[in-house]
Kinemage of the C-alpha trace (Angstrom):
@kinemage 1
@onewidth
@group {chain A} dominant
@subgroup {mainchain}
@vectorlist {calphas} color= white
{ca unk a 1} P 0.051 -0.085 0.142
{ca unk a 2} L 2.889 2.452 0.651
{ca unk a 3} L 4.221 1.917 -2.733
{ca unk a 4} L 1.139 2.583 -4.530
{ca unk a 5} L 0.535 5.925 -2.616
{ca unk a 6} L 4.195 7.117 -2.704
{ca unk a 7} L 3.305 6.802 -5.935
{ca unk a 8} L 0.653 9.027 -6.477
{ca unk a 9} L 2.082 11.352 -4.648
{ca unk a 10} L 4.921 11.676 -7.013
{ca unk a 11} L 2.654 11.220 -10.076
{ca unk a 12} L 0.282 14.664 -8.306
{ca unk a 13} L 3.861 16.272 -7.717
{ca unk a 14} L 5.238 15.512 -11.534
{ca unk a 15} L 1.950 16.757 -12.771
{ca unk a 16} L 2.241 19.651 -10.980
{ca unk a 17} L 5.491 20.547 -11.841
{ca unk a 18} L 4.678 20.058 -15.711
{ca unk a 19} L 1.806 22.307 -15.685
{ca unk a 20} L 4.143 24.576 -14.257
{ca unk a 21} L 6.557 24.323 -16.722
{ca unk a 22} L 5.872 26.267 -19.727
{ca unk a 23} L 5.404 25.062 -23.379
{ca unk a 24} L 7.846 25.674 -25.427
{ca unk a 25} L 8.317 24.209 -29.162
{ca unk a 26} L 11.320 24.091 -30.676
{ca unk a 27} L 9.776 27.121 -33.482
{ca unk a 28} L 9.463 29.350 -30.584
{ca unk a 29} L 13.189 29.524 -29.911
{ca unk a 30} L 15.326 32.387 -30.427
{ca unk a 31} L 19.090 32.579 -30.586
{ca unk a 32} L 21.248 35.160 -29.224
{ca unk a 33} L 24.839 36.328 -28.951
{ca unk a 34} L 25.730 36.528 -25.608
{ca unk a 35} L 26.376 40.198 -24.186
{ca unk a 36} L 27.818 41.722 -21.184
{ca unk a 37} L 24.104 41.961 -19.884
{ca unk a 38} L 23.683 38.447 -19.034
{ca unk a 39} L 23.753 37.482 -15.333
{ca unk a 40} L 25.501 34.574 -14.035
{ca unk a 41} L 23.160 32.043 -11.833
{ca unk a 42} L 23.415 28.324 -10.968
{ca unk a 43} L 23.866 25.503 -8.586
{ca unk a 44} L 26.884 25.813 -5.616
{ca unk a 45} L 27.669 23.122 -3.404
{ca unk a 46} L 28.848 23.552 -0.424
{ca unk a 47} L 31.948 20.940 -0.743
{ca unk a 48} L 32.821 22.928 -4.312
{ca unk a 49} L 32.411 19.275 -6.813
{ca unk a 50} L 29.802 19.168 -9.893
{ca unk a 51} L 28.326 22.544 -9.680
{ca unk a 52} L 26.331 24.075 -12.553
{ca unk a 53} L 26.693 27.510 -14.084
{ca unk a 54} L 24.153 29.251 -16.684
{ca unk a 55} L 24.334 33.049 -18.096
{ca unk a 56} L 20.927 34.450 -18.570
{ca unk a 57} L 18.617 37.443 -19.695
{ca unk a 58} L 15.357 38.712 -20.305
{ca unk a 59} L 15.571 39.935 -24.111
{ca unk a 60} L 12.403 41.338 -25.884
{ca unk a 61} L 11.292 40.155 -28.829
{ca unk a 62} L 7.796 41.382 -30.790
{ca unk a 63} L 6.349 42.779 -27.585
{ca unk a 64} L 7.255 40.350 -24.862
{ca unk a 65} L 9.821 39.284 -22.857
{ca unk a 66} L 11.850 36.119 -23.900
{ca unk a 67} L 14.179 34.096 -21.071
{ca unk a 68} L 17.420 33.760 -23.198
{ca unk a 69} L 20.217 31.687 -21.628
{ca unk a 70} L 23.368 28.825 -22.077
{ca unk a 71} L 24.446 26.392 -19.231
{ca unk a 72} L 27.569 23.962 -18.723
{ca unk a 73} L 27.602 21.223 -15.897
{ca unk a 74} L 30.968 21.660 -13.933
{ca unk a 75} L 32.461 17.799 -13.955
{ca unk a 76} L 29.934 14.463 -14.572
{ca unk a 77} L 29.423 14.916 -10.739
{ca unk a 78} L 25.907 15.021 -9.432
{ca unk a 79} L 24.343 15.961 -12.764
{ca unk a 80} L 20.786 14.450 -11.853
{ca unk a 81} L 20.563 16.673 -8.802
{ca unk a 82} L 21.892 20.247 -10.400
{ca unk a 83} L 19.159 19.119 -13.424
{ca unk a 84} L 16.583 19.162 -10.566
{ca unk a 85} L 18.053 21.879 -8.753
{ca unk a 86} L 17.868 24.631 -11.878
{ca unk a 87} L 14.689 23.438 -12.672
{ca unk a 88} L 13.376 25.081 -9.765
{ca unk a 89} L 14.848 28.239 -10.353
{ca unk a 90} L 11.993 30.796 -11.032
{ca unk a 91} L 12.340 33.570 -13.152
{ca unk a 92} L 10.551 37.131 -12.433
{ca unk a 93} L 10.205 40.162 -13.971
{ca unk a 94} L 8.869 43.387 -11.581
{ca unk a 95} L 8.362 40.927 -8.899
{ca unk a 96} L 5.883 38.716 -10.671
{ca unk a 97} L 6.872 35.067 -12.057
{ca unk a 98} L 7.973 34.600 -15.742
{ca unk a 99} L 9.198 31.012 -16.300
{ca unk a 100} L 10.618 28.332 -14.427
{ca unk a 101} L 13.136 26.300 -14.892
{ca unk a 102} L 16.243 26.272 -17.544
{ca unk a 103} L 15.991 23.244 -19.996
{ca unk a 104} L 15.638 25.329 -23.067
{ca unk a 105} L 19.060 27.058 -22.234
{ca unk a 106} L 21.916 26.080 -24.613
{ca unk a 107} L 24.343 23.878 -23.025
{ca unk a 108} L 27.924 23.988 -23.284
{ca unk a 109} L 30.840 21.828 -22.191
{ca unk a 110} L 32.555 24.056 -19.166
{ca unk a 111} L 32.089 27.901 -18.268
{ca unk a 112} L 34.617 28.715 -21.165
{ca unk a 113} L 32.571 27.064 -23.992
{ca unk a 114} L 29.699 28.376 -22.770
{ca unk a 115} L 30.904 32.451 -23.564
{ca unk a 116} L 31.463 30.974 -27.402
{ca unk a 117} L 27.687 29.584 -27.557
{ca unk a 118} L 24.529 31.420 -28.502
{ca unk a 119} L 22.203 32.122 -25.690
{ca unk a 120} L 18.838 30.028 -26.141
{ca unk a 121} L 15.821 32.139 -25.922
{ca unk a 122} L 12.218 30.655 -25.144
{ca unk a 123} L 8.951 33.299 -25.100
{ca unk a 124} L 7.416 33.922 -20.994
{ca unk a 125} L 4.281 35.066 -22.467
{ca unk a 126} L 4.966 38.593 -20.100
{ca unk a 127} L 4.221 41.754 -22.165
{ca unk a 128} L 7.598 44.054 -22.872
{ca unk a 129} L 7.822 46.323 -19.733
{ca unk a 130} L 7.621 50.160 -21.070
{ca unk a 131} L 11.002 51.839 -19.441
{ca unk a 132} L 13.087 49.948 -16.841
{ca unk a 133} L 12.327 46.800 -15.184
{ca unk a 134} L 13.467 44.249 -12.597
{ca unk a 135} L 14.553 41.030 -12.899
{ca unk a 136} L 15.548 38.005 -10.834
{ca unk a 137} L 15.547 34.439 -10.209
{ca unk a 138} L 15.005 32.224 -6.892
{ca unk a 139} L 15.786 28.557 -6.201
{ca unk a 140} L 12.610 27.151 -4.638
{ca unk a 141} L 14.232 23.683 -3.513
{ca unk a 142} L 17.632 23.612 -2.113
{ca unk a 143} L 17.636 20.536 -0.530
{ca unk a 144} L 18.648 17.643 -2.181
{ca unk a 145} L 19.305 14.014 -1.368
{ca unk a 146} L 23.014 13.232 -2.627
């Protein structure tokens, strides 16, 4: 009985996460070069091993903001945990939730390679704000079993 309850709970969590993730098709994606406006984000572990780094920015296209980025796994350790961690990152514009996760970001083999790759951009559905706006990213899950 425990197994089926556990499975049902996991299925419900997965279904909620799937609803929370924006649906992005490859035809929706845009590619842009990195500029100095991109911010550094990622995951760092207390022991300093096996993190994940990414560069991100919101860029306007066709009247709405797109979330753009490129990332790199640091070594082969903790790949699964890093994927879970960055999937929980939520991006905000003017304190309004705009996008969750970085699955669409371009991938590089390391940080130096990341600087030479284009950023991959996905639509957020957020209209381009007039004038200045604030952006931030928040890690919504910070505890993992390694």
